[in-house]
KEROVO-898186 format. One line per 4 residues: number of its first residue (from 1); their letters; for each residue x, y, z of C-alpha. Coordinates in steps of 0.05 Angstrom, whole numbers. Layout:
N
NUM = a = X Y Z  ... .
This chain:
278
1 = mkae = 127 -300 284  94 -333 225  31 -304 190  -19 -354 162 .
5 = pftg = -57 -350 98  -131 -317 101  -147 -322 33  -125 -374 -22 .
9 = pvah = -84 -341 -79  -138 -303 -106  -95 -245 -142  -34 -246 -183 .
13 = haeg = 0 -190 -161  -39 -171 -92  -24 -103 -57  -48 -44 -27 .
17 = pvws = -96 -77 27  -138 -27 68  -189 -42 126  -247 2 133 .
21 = dawg = -310 -7 171  -349 40 123  -331 -13 80  -348 -75 117 .
25 = glrw = -275 -97 125  -217 -113 84  -201 -85 13  -140 -96 -36 .
29 = vdml = -124 -96 -111  -95 -141 -156  -56 -89 -192  -42 -103 -261 .
33 = agdv = -102 -134 -271  -136 -68 -252  -189 -95 -201  -206 -77 -130 .
37 = lsla = -219 -149 -86  -261 -147 -25  -272 -197 23  -351 -210 34 .
41 = adga = -384 -226 104  -384 -305 82  -309 -303 64  -319 -302 -11 .
45 = vqrr = -277 -256 -51  -307 -201 -92  -272 -169 -155  -291 -104 -186 .
49 = hvge = -247 -76 -250  -236 1 -241  -185 6 -301  -122 -15 -331 .
53 = vaaa = -87 -15 -269  -104 -17 -194  -55 13 -154  -78 38 -90 .
57 = lrpr = -139 68 -52  -172 94 7  -241 111 37  -277 180 21 .
61 = aggg = -304 212 86  -369 215 52  -370 142 32  -341 105 -30 .
65 = avia = -267 109 -43  -208 146 -81  -170 98 -126  -104 107 -155 .
69 = verg = -103 75 -231  -54 70 -286  -47 148 -299  -86 185 -247 .
73 = fvle = -149 180 -202  -214 151 -204  -269 174 -143  -320 121 -126 .
77 = tadg = -387 148 -90  -422 117 -36  -470 83 -82  -410 52 -120 .
81 = glsa = -406 100 -183  -339 106 -215  -313 172 -240  -245 185 -273 .
85 = lppl = -207 246 -266  -167 274 -326  -98 232 -332  -37 265 -306 .
89 = wddr = 11 250 -355  7 215 -430  65 167 -423  35 97 -421 .
93 = girm = 102 71 -400  95 100 -326  39 80 -277  17 95 -213 .
97 = ndgg = 44 45 -153  26 55 -82  5 119 -30  -40 131 24 .
101 = cdpq = -76 193 58  -45 248 95  -74 280 164  -99 337 124 .
105 = grfl = -147 289 87  -110 290 21  -90 225 -22  -15 217 -45 .
109 = cgsm = 5 164 -96  72 157 -131  86 128 -199  137 87 -221 .
113 = aydq = 160 61 -295  137 -2 -321  215 -20 -334  237 8 -268 .
117 = rpga = 278 60 -303  314 108 -245  281 172 -235  219 164 -279 .
121 = gavy = 164 165 -220  145 224 -179  94 235 -112  19 261 -135 .
125 = rldp = -23 297 -74  -95 296 -96  -131 359 -58  -203 346 -35 .
129 = dgtv = -221 398 -87  -195 355 -139  -129 393 -151  -62 350 -167 .
133 = evvm = 7 378 -147  68 339 -153  109 335 -81  166 291 -98 .
137 = rdvt = 205 283 -164  263 234 -187  242 169 -158  243 104 -181 .
141 = isng = 192 53 -148  151 91 -110  117 53 -54  92 53 20 .
145 = ldws = 71 112 51  42 129 117  47 173 176  60 170 248 .
149 = pggd = 1 170 296  11 243 313  16 265 238  85 296 249 .
153 = layy = 125 247 205  118 212 142  153 147 132  165 131 57 .
157 = adta = 195 79 14  231 89 -57  241 5 -65  305 21 -111 .
161 = tgev = 342 58 -53  337 -2 2  316 44 55  251 74 83 .
165 = sald = 256 140 92  233 191 155  206 256 131  172 316 159 .
169 = gdlt = 93 312 158  89 350 100  152 303 57  200 357 66 .
173 = arrt = 272 338 104  276 271 82  326 219 118  342 153 128 .
177 = faei = 295 113 181  320 41 168  363 3 116  351 -59 89 .
181 = apnd = 409 -101 60  395 -129 -10  401 -206 14  338 -182 64 .
185 = gapd = 291 -158 11  272 -93 -13  216 -44 22  150 -47 -11 .
189 = gltv = 91 -28 25  88 -4 97  38 14 154  45 52 217 .
193 = daeg = 15 21 285  -13 55 348  46 58 382  83 85 321 .
197 = gvwv = 125 25 301  132 21 220  118 -43 188  148 -55 125 .
201 = alyg = 135 -113 75  199 -141 45  194 -165 -30  242 -216 -41 .
205 = gasv = 245 -226 35  185 -271 57  173 -227 115  148 -164 146 .
209 = rrya = 190 -121 191  169 -80 257  218 -17 261  214 18 329 .
213 = psga = 204 93 329  274 97 335  289 56 275  309 -2 311 .
217 = ldav = 283 -69 285  240 -107 331  196 -156 308  201 -198 241 .
221 = velp = 137 -238 212  151 -289 172  107 -320 103  123 -384 66 .
225 = vtdv = 122 -339 -2  183 -301 -22  148 -231 -55  116 -198 2 .
229 = tact = 79 -129 -24  44 -91 29  9 -100 101  -45 -65 138 .
233 = fggp = -82 -68 205  -152 -87 209  -202 -136 241  -239 -118 316 .
237 = gfat = -194 -68 356  -143 -64 297  -109 -123 326  -97 -170 260 .
241 = lfit = -44 -152 212  -60 -174 138  -11 -179 89  -12 -187 11 .
245 = ttre = 34 -227 -34  46 -232 -106  62 -284 -160  92 -237 -210 .
249 = nlae = 156 -274 -238  139 -343 -212  130 -404 -253  64 -446 -260 .
253 = geqp = 63 -485 -193  120 -452 -155  102 -424 -90  24 -444 -96 .
257 = eags = 2 -396 -42  34 -339 -66  -17 -287 -87  -57 -301 -26 .
261 = vfac = -72 -253 31  -42 -276 100  -52 -256 169  -20 -251 242 .
265 = tpgv = -37 -223 311  27 -194 327  7 -164 397  5 -85 377 .
269 = aglp = -51 -56 349  -65 -7 284  -109 56 277  -158 71 232 .
273 = vrtf = -143 82 162  -142 167 142  -192 177 95  -196 219 32 .
277 = ag = -238 285 50  -258 297 -28 .
């Protein structure tokens, strides 16, 4: 199947799409611009600056959002106020990258070095009481993270490994779930549908792949741009797959639709995004 443009090329490095009815629809980030983007009812794209980097976000149970910024987290209140938590590290050569909420309502986000040096990243867990714990170390490009519908399995991509891992729900007992050949692209953001299928955006692969719960490849969504960054389900019945793309490393005029959000209706529905309990 093919995805069609849903917006114009409104971001340089679009990432992290999330649908929440509490927000009135779709939000995503222009990561290295430090902006959160949202789609208004009239189709206009609104932009809000939240920091030097806007890496990932999820809705909060009481309204607003939790947002991963360059070196930590920002809390958005229901009325739009922003409150930054203390930075988690001093090294400005490392930034947050991608994350998600677990079934317990905790927000996890992984980091990476700007120069992508091996093992420089980690995965951090922000608990509802504001405490932070490192739950995974020695990762390189920490990317997509989501849980199975029942919450007993987590799926995670460290892009540099070329694979999607399956872990127990508390991020233990890591094992290979799906391997992606280098010529097919690199695993980036991911989401899990209502049937337990895992949809993986392939950076450099011009596609999103669906892997069945068994790990077998069973669907491919094709895009007209090379670098596909992340995906999420939303819209009525969570029947639409929204897909973000990037313009990074492209010359002026090359792949003019890169940086757009794309969409398709793949015939399987997603689930409401898990919220941060804090």
